[in-house]
Structure formats: structure tokens, C-alpha cells
C-alpha positions as CSV (number, residue, x, y, z in Angstrom):
1,X,-60.8,-47.7,-3.3
2,X,-58.1,-45.6,-4.9
3,X,-55.8,-43.3,-3.0
4,X,-54.4,-40.2,-4.8
5,X,-51.2,-38.6,-3.6
6,X,-49.3,-35.7,-5.2
7,X,-45.6,-36.5,-5.2
8,X,-44.2,-33.3,-6.6
9,X,-45.2,-30.2,-8.6
10,X,-43.1,-27.7,-10.6
11,X,-44.0,-24.9,-12.9
12,X,-45.0,-27.1,-15.8
13,X,-45.9,-30.6,-14.4
14,X,-47.2,-32.4,-11.5
15,X,-46.6,-36.1,-10.6
16,X,-49.3,-38.1,-8.9
17,X,-49.5,-41.6,-7.5
18,X,-52.8,-43.4,-7.6
19,X,-52.6,-46.5,-5.4
20,X,-55.0,-49.4,-5.0
21,X,-54.8,-53.0,-3.9
22,X,-53.3,-54.3,-7.2
23,X,-50.4,-51.8,-7.3
24,X,-49.8,-48.2,-8.1
25,X,-50.2,-45.9,-11.1
26,X,-47.9,-42.9,-11.8
27,X,-49.5,-40.0,-13.6
28,X,-47.6,-37.0,-15.0
29,X,-49.9,-34.1,-15.7
30,X,-49.2,-30.8,-17.5
31,X,-50.1,-27.4,-16.0
32,X,-53.7,-27.7,-17.5
33,X,-54.3,-31.0,-15.7
34,X,-54.0,-33.2,-18.8
35,X,-52.3,-36.6,-18.2
36,X,-49.3,-36.7,-20.5
37,X,-47.8,-39.9,-19.1
38,X,-49.4,-42.9,-17.3
39,X,-47.4,-45.9,-16.0
40,X,-48.3,-48.9,-13.8
41,X,-46.0,-50.3,-11.1
42,X,-46.4,-53.4,-8.9
43,X,-44.8,-51.6,-5.9
44,X,-44.8,-48.1,-4.6
45,X,-41.0,-48.2,-4.2
46,X,-40.5,-48.7,-7.9
47,X,-43.0,-45.8,-8.6
48,X,-41.2,-43.5,-6.2
49,X,-37.9,-44.2,-7.9
50,X,-39.4,-43.4,-11.4
51,X,-41.1,-40.2,-10.0
52,X,-37.7,-39.0,-8.8
53,X,-36.2,-39.7,-12.2
54,X,-38.9,-37.6,-13.9
55,X,-38.5,-34.8,-11.4
56,X,-34.8,-34.3,-12.3
57,X,-35.4,-34.8,-16.1
58,X,-34.5,-31.4,-17.7
59,X,-36.5,-32.4,-20.8
60,X,-39.7,-31.9,-18.8
61,X,-38.7,-28.4,-17.7
62,X,-37.2,-27.3,-21.0
63,X,-39.0,-29.1,-23.8
64,X,-37.6,-28.7,-27.2
65,X,-39.6,-26.3,-29.4
66,X,-41.9,-27.9,-31.9
67,X,-41.1,-27.0,-35.5
68,X,-43.9,-26.5,-38.0
69,X,-43.7,-28.0,-41.4
């Protein structure tokens, strides 16, 4: 059985932990609910540390504009 926990949410992303008996999965989703990053961790403490790193990453809040070619 999987347990889903939202760790944080800002204006553009949400960070979710999916835990099960074999470890934990971090999912970073955009505002439309699409998963943009998925990482597996053997322990919740490692996942919490990574989630905090993502939360303070300015590149997520202010992505660089895409240039067309």
C-alpha cells in the first residue's frame, strides 16, 4: 500500500512523497499536475533533505525563458 504526502506547494510546483515498504519516491509536479521530476530514495530522511533543496531552488520559481529557433 502506498502513502501519498504533500511536502510543499508554491505558485508553480508541488512536491509529493509516495512512501511504501521498499523506500520513498519524490515527485515534483507542475501547476497542471504533470510530474516533472521523479526520484527514488531508500530513506525518508534523504527524501526530506532533497525536497528542502528543491523548495529553495530559485530555478524552479524563475525558470529561464525558452528560446525558439
